[in-house]
C-alpha positions as CSV (number, residue, x, y, z in Angstrom):
1,M,22.5,5.7,-19.0
2,A,25.5,3.5,-18.1
3,A,25.4,2.1,-14.6
4,G,27.5,4.2,-12.2
5,I,27.3,7.4,-14.1
6,R,25.5,10.2,-12.2
7,Q,23.7,12.8,-14.2
8,K,24.3,16.5,-13.4
9,N,21.0,16.8,-11.6
10,E,19.2,20.1,-11.4
11,K,18.2,21.9,-8.2
12,A,14.9,20.9,-6.5
13,L,12.9,22.2,-3.6
14,L,10.7,20.4,-1.1
15,V,8.3,22.8,0.7
16,L,5.9,21.6,3.5
17,R,2.6,23.2,4.3
18,D,3.9,24.4,7.6
19,G,6.6,26.4,5.9
20,L,9.6,24.0,6.3
21,V,11.9,24.2,3.2
22,F,14.5,21.7,2.0
23,E,16.9,22.3,-0.9
24,G,18.2,19.3,-2.9
25,R,18.7,17.8,-6.3
26,S,16.3,16.2,-8.8
27,F,16.7,12.6,-9.7
28,G,13.3,11.9,-11.2
29,A,11.1,13.6,-13.8
30,P,11.2,17.4,-14.0
31,G,8.2,19.2,-12.8
32,Q,6.1,19.5,-9.6
33,A,4.6,16.9,-7.3
34,I,2.1,17.8,-4.6
35,G,0.6,15.4,-2.0
36,E,0.7,14.2,1.6
37,V,4.3,13.7,2.7
38,V,4.9,10.5,4.7
39,F,7.9,8.4,5.6
40,N,8.6,4.7,5.1
41,T,11.1,2.9,7.4
42,S,11.9,0.0,5.1
43,M,15.5,-0.6,4.3
44,T,14.8,-2.1,0.9
45,G,11.8,-2.5,-1.4
46,Y,11.6,1.0,-2.9
47,Q,10.3,-0.3,-6.2
48,E,7.4,-2.2,-4.5
49,I,6.7,0.9,-2.4
50,L,6.6,3.2,-5.5
51,T,4.2,0.8,-7.3
52,D,1.9,0.2,-4.4
53,P,-1.4,1.9,-5.5
54,S,-2.1,2.7,-1.8
55,Y,0.5,5.5,-2.1
56,K,-1.6,7.4,-4.6
57,G,-1.8,11.0,-3.5
58,Q,1.3,10.7,-1.2
59,I,4.9,11.7,-1.5
60,V,7.1,9.0,0.1
61,T,10.2,9.7,2.1
62,M,12.6,6.8,2.5
63,T,14.3,6.8,5.9
64,Y,17.1,4.5,4.8
65,P,19.9,6.8,3.6
66,Q,21.0,5.2,0.3
67,I,18.3,4.4,-2.3
68,G,18.7,3.0,-5.8
69,N,21.7,0.7,-5.3
70,Y,20.1,-2.4,-6.8
71,G,18.1,-0.7,-9.5
72,V,14.7,-1.8,-10.6
73,N,13.3,-4.8,-12.4
74,M,9.9,-5.7,-13.8
75,E,9.3,-8.7,-11.6
76,D,9.3,-6.7,-8.3
77,A,6.6,-4.2,-9.3
78,E,3.4,-4.4,-7.3
79,S,1.2,-2.9,-10.1
80,Q,1.6,-1.8,-13.7
81,K,3.3,1.5,-12.9
82,P,4.4,3.7,-10.0
83,Y,1.5,5.4,-8.1
84,A,3.4,7.4,-5.5
85,Q,2.9,11.1,-6.1
86,G,6.6,11.9,-5.5
87,F,9.7,10.4,-3.9
88,I,12.3,11.7,-1.4
89,A,15.8,10.2,-0.6
90,R,18.8,11.2,1.3
91,E,21.2,9.9,-1.4
92,Y,20.3,8.4,-4.7
93,M,22.7,5.7,-5.9
94,P,22.8,5.5,-9.7
95,M,25.4,2.7,-9.6
96,R,23.2,-0.5,-9.4
97,S,24.6,-3.8,-8.4
98,N,22.1,-6.6,-8.8
99,W,21.9,-9.4,-11.4
100,R,18.1,-8.9,-11.6
101,S,18.3,-5.2,-12.3
102,H,16.8,-3.9,-15.6
103,A,17.4,-0.2,-15.2
104,P,18.5,2.5,-12.8
105,L,15.9,3.9,-10.4
106,G,16.3,7.4,-11.6
107,E,15.7,6.4,-15.2
108,Y,12.6,4.5,-14.1
109,L,11.2,7.5,-12.3
110,R,11.8,9.8,-15.3
111,E,10.1,7.3,-17.7
112,N,7.1,7.2,-15.5
113,G,6.8,10.9,-14.7
114,I,7.6,10.7,-11.0
115,T,9.3,13.8,-9.5
116,A,11.9,13.0,-6.9
117,I,14.4,14.9,-4.7
118,E,17.7,13.7,-3.1
119,G,20.4,15.4,-1.1
120,I,18.2,16.5,1.8
121,D,18.3,15.6,5.5
122,T,15.7,12.9,5.6
123,R,16.4,12.2,9.2
124,A,15.4,15.8,10.1
125,L,12.4,15.6,7.8
126,T,11.2,12.3,9.4
127,R,11.6,13.7,12.9
128,H,9.6,16.8,11.8
129,L,6.8,14.6,10.4
130,R,6.7,12.5,13.6
131,E,6.4,15.6,15.7
132,K,4.1,17.7,13.5
133,G,2.3,14.9,11.6
134,A,2.0,14.0,8.0
135,Q,1.1,17.0,5.9
136,T,0.8,18.4,2.4
137,G,4.1,19.1,0.6
138,I,5.4,20.0,-2.8
139,I,8.5,19.0,-4.7
140,S,9.5,21.3,-7.6
141,T,12.3,21.4,-10.1
142,T,10.6,24.2,-12.2
143,E,9.3,26.8,-9.8
144,L,12.1,27.5,-7.2
145,D,10.5,30.4,-5.2
146,P,9.7,28.9,-1.8
147,E,6.9,31.4,-1.1
148,K,5.1,30.5,-4.3
149,L,5.4,26.8,-3.6
150,L,4.2,27.3,0.0
151,E,1.1,29.1,-1.3
152,K,0.4,26.1,-3.6
153,A,0.9,23.6,-0.7
154,R,-1.5,25.5,1.6
155,A,-4.1,25.8,-1.1
156,F,-4.1,22.1,-1.9
157,P,-6.9,20.0,-0.4
158,S,-6.1,17.4,2.3
159,I,-5.9,13.7,1.2
160,D,-9.3,12.9,2.7
161,A,-11.0,15.1,0.1
162,F,-10.2,12.7,-2.7
163,D,-11.5,9.2,-3.8
164,F,-8.3,7.8,-5.2
165,V,-9.7,4.2,-5.4
166,E,-11.6,4.9,-8.6
167,E,-8.4,6.2,-10.2
168,V,-6.3,3.1,-9.3
169,S,-8.8,0.3,-9.7
170,T,-9.0,-1.9,-12.8
171,K,-11.8,-1.0,-15.2
172,E,-12.3,-4.5,-16.4
173,L,-12.8,-7.9,-14.7
174,Y,-9.8,-10.3,-15.2
175,T,-8.5,-13.6,-13.8
176,W,-5.1,-14.1,-12.1
177,R,-3.0,-17.3,-12.1
178,Q,0.5,-16.1,-11.3
179,D,2.0,-17.7,-8.2
180,L,4.7,-16.4,-5.7
181,W,8.3,-15.8,-6.8
182,R,10.5,-18.8,-6.1
183,W,14.2,-19.4,-6.4
184,P,15.5,-20.4,-8.9
185,E,12.4,-20.5,-11.1
186,G,11.2,-16.9,-10.6
187,L,7.5,-16.1,-11.1
188,G,5.5,-19.2,-12.0
189,Y,1.9,-20.2,-12.5
190,A,-0.5,-22.3,-10.4
191,K,-0.8,-25.9,-11.4
192,E,-4.4,-27.1,-12.0
193,E,-5.8,-28.8,-8.9
194,G,-9.4,-29.1,-10.0
195,A,-12.0,-29.0,-7.3
196,K,-9.4,-28.5,-4.6
197,R,-9.1,-24.9,-5.5
198,K,-11.6,-22.4,-4.2
199,K,-13.0,-19.5,-6.2
200,I,-12.5,-16.0,-4.8
201,A,-13.7,-12.6,-6.1
202,A,-11.2,-9.9,-5.3
203,Y,-12.3,-6.3,-5.2
204,D,-9.6,-4.1,-6.6
205,F,-9.4,-1.0,-4.5
206,G,-5.7,-0.7,-5.5
207,I,-4.8,-4.3,-5.1
208,K,-1.1,-5.4,-5.0
209,F,0.2,-8.2,-7.3
210,N,1.6,-10.0,-4.3
211,I,-1.9,-10.3,-2.7
212,L,-3.1,-12.0,-5.9
213,R,0.0,-14.2,-6.0
214,S,-0.5,-15.1,-2.3
215,L,-4.2,-16.1,-2.9
216,V,-3.1,-18.3,-5.8
217,H,-0.4,-19.9,-3.6
218,A,-3.0,-20.6,-0.9
219,G,-5.2,-22.5,-3.3
220,F,-7.6,-20.0,-4.8
221,D,-8.8,-19.4,-8.3
222,V,-8.8,-15.6,-8.4
223,T,-11.1,-13.3,-10.4
224,V,-10.4,-9.5,-9.9
225,V,-13.4,-7.2,-10.1
226,P,-13.4,-3.3,-10.4
227,A,-14.0,-1.3,-7.3
228,L,-17.5,-0.1,-8.5
229,T,-18.8,-3.6,-9.1
230,P,-22.2,-4.0,-7.4
231,A,-22.4,-6.7,-4.7
232,E,-25.3,-8.3,-6.7
233,E,-22.9,-9.0,-9.6
234,V,-20.4,-10.6,-7.4
235,L,-23.0,-12.8,-5.8
236,E,-24.2,-13.9,-9.3
237,M,-20.6,-15.1,-9.9
238,D,-21.1,-17.4,-6.8
239,P,-17.5,-17.3,-5.5
240,D,-16.6,-19.3,-2.5
241,G,-15.2,-16.1,-0.8
242,V,-14.6,-12.4,-1.3
243,L,-11.5,-10.3,-0.8
244,L,-11.6,-6.6,-0.1
245,S,-8.2,-5.3,-1.0
246,N,-5.8,-2.6,0.1
247,G,-6.0,0.8,-1.5
248,P,-5.3,4.6,-1.1
249,G,-6.9,7.3,0.8
250,D,-9.7,7.7,3.4
251,P,-12.2,4.8,3.4
252,R,-15.0,7.2,4.2
253,T,-14.8,8.5,0.6
254,T,-15.6,5.1,-0.8
255,T,-19.3,5.0,0.1
256,Y,-20.0,2.5,-2.7
257,A,-17.5,0.0,-1.3
258,V,-19.0,0.3,2.2
259,E,-22.5,-0.3,0.8
260,N,-21.4,-3.3,-1.2
261,A,-19.6,-4.8,1.8
262,K,-22.8,-4.5,3.8
263,K,-24.6,-6.6,1.2
264,L,-21.9,-9.2,1.1
265,I,-21.5,-9.7,4.9
266,G,-23.5,-12.9,5.8
267,K,-23.7,-14.0,2.2
268,K,-20.1,-14.9,1.6
269,P,-16.9,-15.4,3.6
270,I,-14.9,-12.2,3.5
271,L,-11.2,-11.4,3.9
272,G,-10.3,-7.7,4.3
273,I,-6.7,-6.3,4.0
274,C,-5.7,-2.7,4.9
275,L,-8.3,-0.4,3.2
276,G,-10.5,-3.5,2.9
277,H,-10.3,-4.0,6.7
278,Q,-11.3,-0.3,7.2
279,I,-14.2,-0.7,4.7
280,L,-15.4,-3.8,6.6
281,G,-15.2,-1.8,9.9
282,L,-17.4,1.0,8.4
283,A,-19.8,-1.6,7.0
284,M,-20.3,-3.1,10.4
285,G,-21.0,0.2,12.1
286,G,-17.5,1.0,13.3
287,D,-15.6,4.2,13.1
288,I,-12.4,5.3,11.5
289,Y,-9.7,7.7,12.8
290,K,-6.5,9.1,11.2
291,L,-3.1,8.4,12.7
292,K,-0.7,11.3,13.3
293,F,1.9,10.1,10.8
294,G,0.7,6.7,9.8
295,H,2.4,3.3,9.7
296,H,4.6,2.8,6.6
297,G,7.4,0.3,6.7
298,G,8.4,-3.4,7.0
299,N,9.4,-3.6,10.6
300,H,6.1,-3.3,12.6
301,P,5.7,-5.9,15.4
302,V,2.1,-7.1,15.7
303,M,0.8,-9.6,18.2
304,D,-1.6,-12.3,16.9
305,L,-3.9,-12.5,19.9
306,T,-5.3,-15.9,18.8
307,S,-1.9,-17.5,19.0
308,G,0.1,-15.2,21.2
309,K,2.8,-15.0,18.6
310,V,4.5,-11.7,17.6
311,E,4.9,-11.2,13.9
312,I,7.0,-8.5,12.1
313,T,4.8,-7.0,9.5
314,S,4.7,-4.8,6.4
315,Q,2.4,-1.8,6.9
316,N,1.1,1.1,4.8
317,H,-1.9,3.0,6.2
318,N,-2.8,6.4,7.6
319,Y,-6.2,5.3,9.0
320,C,-7.4,2.8,11.6
321,V,-10.6,1.1,12.7
322,D,-11.9,1.7,16.2
323,I,-12.7,-1.9,16.9
324,K,-13.7,-1.2,20.5
325,A,-16.7,0.6,19.1
326,M,-18.0,-2.8,17.7
327,K,-17.7,-4.7,20.9
328,G,-19.8,-7.8,20.9
329,L,-20.0,-7.9,17.1
330,V,-16.3,-8.6,16.4
331,R,-13.3,-9.8,18.3
332,L,-9.9,-8.1,18.3
333,T,-7.4,-10.5,16.7
334,H,-4.2,-8.4,16.2
335,K,-2.5,-5.5,18.1
336,N,0.4,-3.2,17.0
337,L,3.1,-3.4,19.7
338,Y,4.6,0.0,18.7
339,D,1.5,2.1,19.6
340,G,-1.2,-0.3,20.7
341,T,-3.4,0.4,17.7
342,E,-5.9,-2.3,16.7
343,E,-4.6,-4.4,13.7
344,G,-7.2,-7.1,13.0
345,M,-10.7,-8.4,13.8
346,E,-13.0,-11.3,13.2
347,H,-16.8,-11.5,13.3
348,T,-18.1,-13.3,16.4
349,E,-20.6,-15.4,14.3
350,L,-19.9,-15.0,10.6
351,P,-16.8,-16.0,8.5
352,V,-15.5,-12.5,8.2
353,I,-11.8,-11.7,9.1
354,S,-9.6,-8.8,8.3
355,V,-6.2,-7.3,9.1
356,Q,-4.8,-3.8,8.9
357,H,-1.2,-4.9,8.0
358,H,-0.1,-6.5,4.8
359,P,0.2,-10.3,5.1
360,E,1.5,-10.5,1.4
361,A,4.6,-8.4,2.3
362,G,6.0,-7.0,-1.0
363,P,8.2,-5.6,0.4
364,G,8.8,-6.8,3.9
365,P,8.8,-10.0,6.0
366,N,6.5,-13.0,5.4
367,D,5.6,-13.6,9.1
368,A,1.9,-13.0,8.5
369,S,1.5,-14.9,5.2
370,H,-0.5,-17.6,7.0
371,I,-3.5,-15.3,6.9
372,F,-4.2,-16.4,3.4
373,R,-4.0,-20.1,4.4
374,R,-6.2,-19.4,7.4
375,F,-8.9,-17.9,5.1
376,R,-8.6,-20.9,2.8
377,R,-9.3,-23.2,5.8
378,L,-12.2,-21.0,6.8
379,L,-13.8,-21.6,3.4
380,G,-13.2,-25.4,3.8
381,E,-15.0,-25.3,7.2
């Protein structure tokens, strides 16, 4: 499709579980998408958001009104394919203006089977989700009877009924050497540094490419292992440290991951990110609670309590760890300044640290990228 030419898009409906209906136009694959509807406040980065495996099971609403104006390219993907269940925009822009663009967003969505709707009032939808909470919804370009769609939405299980981690995790162990994107070279590879580099085993619960790149950039040799890998196998690899990655869904469904984390604590230094942070919390006897509408976006201020600095962070999570429940075992290290939720912790005696936000960005600001270097120093100590 030539840049700047808009298809004559077919009618589409979005129906929420509580009965709210929006009529718009399709700009993705025909069909139906059902999942938990959330909103993301990032102004850019829609491709990274779509390809973040943490969005498995969710339909993403972009609050920025114009989406698609710089197209998509293969270097900005955070995984091998889009994982978002569906996609919602105020206005899709088929005319792409970016020298790095490979294809229009709509074409990319159709090729990957992602159903999307545009032409609806995303401001009204976002206000509704903030007031009523994230909830199941359905996008359809085939069935256009709101009552039938509402029936489907209400019959669909909530997101905490699924273990999406097994679906998005790698099935095979692999190594990763790609470094961060740099101007003007683009994506490069780590130079060999011999003994200076530390070995890390990264559990893939839905890991983003930029986490792997950030680890390489911080001086790690990275081996990625499937989510179901027993802790005993990881210990046999004898890494210098272990990463518990981000991922989708409720951490309480990943009982295997929690049990493995229990076996690794005290045996190896551990860094947890997002879902990995929540898994660590459960492994250390903490509790998890669900936020009303979650944190999704690249503009969340978080205070690093160890330095007193405020960092603007990238976030994507619906669940939080109740760190206060582990008082004496861990210290609170980070706090969200929007709502006061707890964003990071460190063990009082062991080399175990974790954060709820995304220090790798992708998309978003790089204020918190020092977390990877901090973990590298922790291994050196």
